[in-house]
C-alpha positions as CSV (number, residue, x, y, z in Angstrom):
1,X,3.4,31.3,-24.7
2,X,4.7,34.6,-26.2
3,X,4.2,36.3,-22.8
4,X,6.1,33.1,-20.8
5,X,8.9,33.6,-23.5
6,X,8.8,37.2,-22.8
7,X,8.7,37.0,-19.0
8,X,11.6,34.7,-18.8
9,X,13.7,36.8,-21.3
10,X,13.2,39.9,-18.6
11,X,14.3,37.8,-15.6
12,X,17.3,36.4,-17.6
13,X,18.3,39.9,-19.0
14,X,17.4,42.2,-16.3
15,X,20.8,41.5,-14.5
16,X,23.0,42.8,-17.6
17,X,20.5,45.8,-17.7
18,X,21.0,46.8,-14.2
19,X,25.0,46.0,-14.4
20,X,25.2,48.4,-17.5
21,X,23.6,51.0,-15.5
22,X,25.9,50.8,-12.4
23,X,28.0,53.8,-11.9
24,X,30.5,52.0,-9.4
25,X,32.8,51.0,-12.0
26,X,33.9,47.9,-10.2
27,X,33.5,45.3,-12.9
28,X,34.0,42.5,-10.4
29,X,31.1,43.4,-8.5
30,X,29.2,44.0,-11.8
31,X,30.0,40.7,-12.8
32,X,29.1,39.1,-9.3
33,X,26.0,40.6,-9.5
34,X,24.9,39.6,-12.5
35,X,25.8,35.8,-12.2
36,X,24.0,35.9,-8.7
37,X,20.9,37.3,-10.6
38,X,21.4,34.7,-13.5
39,X,21.2,32.1,-11.1
40,X,18.4,33.3,-9.2
41,X,16.4,33.5,-12.4
42,X,17.5,29.9,-13.5
43,X,16.5,28.6,-10.5
44,X,12.9,30.4,-10.8
45,X,12.4,28.6,-14.2
46,X,14.0,25.2,-13.7
47,X,11.7,24.7,-10.4
48,X,8.2,24.6,-12.5
49,X,10.0,22.9,-15.3
50,X,11.1,20.0,-12.8
51,X,7.2,20.3,-11.0
52,X,6.1,19.9,-14.8
53,X,8.2,17.1,-15.6
54,X,7.2,14.9,-12.1
55,X,3.4,15.6,-13.0
56,X,3.9,14.1,-16.7
57,X,6.1,11.3,-15.1
58,X,2.9,10.7,-12.6
59,X,0.3,10.8,-15.1
60,X,2.0,8.2,-17.2
61,X,2.8,6.1,-13.9
62,X,-0.9,6.3,-12.9
63,X,-2.0,5.4,-17.0
64,X,-0.2,2.3,-17.2
65,X,-0.7,1.3,-13.6
66,X,-4.8,1.5,-13.9
67,X,-4.4,-0.1,-17.2
68,X,-2.1,-3.2,-15.7
69,X,-5.1,-3.3,-13.0
70,X,-7.5,-3.8,-15.5
71,X,-9.5,-0.4,-14.2
72,X,-12.1,0.8,-16.9
73,X,-11.3,4.8,-15.9
74,X,-7.9,5.1,-16.2
75,X,-8.5,8.4,-18.0
76,X,-10.4,10.1,-15.2
77,X,-7.7,8.9,-12.7
78,X,-5.1,10.8,-15.1
79,X,-7.4,14.0,-15.0
80,X,-7.6,13.7,-11.2
81,X,-4.1,13.6,-10.9
82,X,-3.4,16.3,-13.7
83,X,-5.5,18.7,-11.7
84,X,-4.7,17.8,-7.9
85,X,-1.4,15.8,-8.3
86,X,-0.7,15.5,-4.7
87,X,-4.0,14.3,-3.6
88,X,-5.0,12.5,-6.6
89,X,-2.1,10.3,-6.5
90,X,-3.0,9.3,-2.9
91,X,-6.5,8.5,-3.6
92,X,-5.6,6.5,-6.6
93,X,-3.1,4.7,-4.3
94,X,-6.1,3.6,-1.6
95,X,-8.8,2.8,-4.0
96,X,-6.8,0.9,-6.7
97,X,-7.2,-2.7,-6.6
98,X,-4.4,-4.5,-4.7
99,X,-2.4,-7.4,-5.6
100,X,1.1,-8.3,-7.5
101,X,1.4,-7.7,-10.8
102,X,3.0,-10.2,-12.9
103,X,4.0,-10.8,-16.9
104,X,1.0,-12.1,-19.1
105,X,2.2,-15.2,-21.0
106,X,0.5,-14.2,-24.0
107,X,1.3,-10.5,-24.7
108,X,4.0,-10.1,-21.8
109,X,2.2,-7.1,-20.5
110,X,1.7,-6.7,-16.8
111,X,-1.5,-8.1,-15.4
112,X,-2.8,-8.5,-11.7
113,X,-1.8,-11.9,-10.7
114,X,-5.6,-12.8,-9.5
115,X,-7.3,-11.2,-12.5
116,X,-9.1,-14.0,-14.6
117,X,-8.4,-12.3,-17.8
118,X,-5.2,-9.9,-19.1
119,X,-6.7,-6.2,-19.7
120,X,-4.4,-6.4,-22.7
121,X,-5.0,-9.3,-24.6
122,X,-8.1,-11.0,-23.2
123,X,-6.5,-14.2,-22.5
C-alpha cells in the first residue's frame, strides 16, 4: 500500500519538478506542461479506480442475484467473478437458474417466481 502511495505522489509531483528545472523562462508554457502532465496522471490513477469500483459492483450483484435464485454456491461465483471478471460474469449469466424474480410475501426479499420456497426465509 505504501509503495502505491509513493508511486502516485511521484506521478503527480513529477511535472512540478520538471517545470522547476525548465530554463526557458516561459511561465505560461511551464504551467501548461504541468497541467497537461497532472491531467495524464489523474487519468492514469482514475482508470484503475473505476475498474475496481465496477468489479465491486459486479461482485455485489452476483452475490445478491445468486442468493435470490437459491444458489448455494454464491461465494464460488463471487470468486470466479473476482479473479476473471468478464468471463466470470458471462459464465454466471448462462449457468444461473432462469426465471423471473418476484418479491416474497413473507420477508419481502427477491426470489424466483417458480421456486417452491424462498431462499431467505424458507416460506
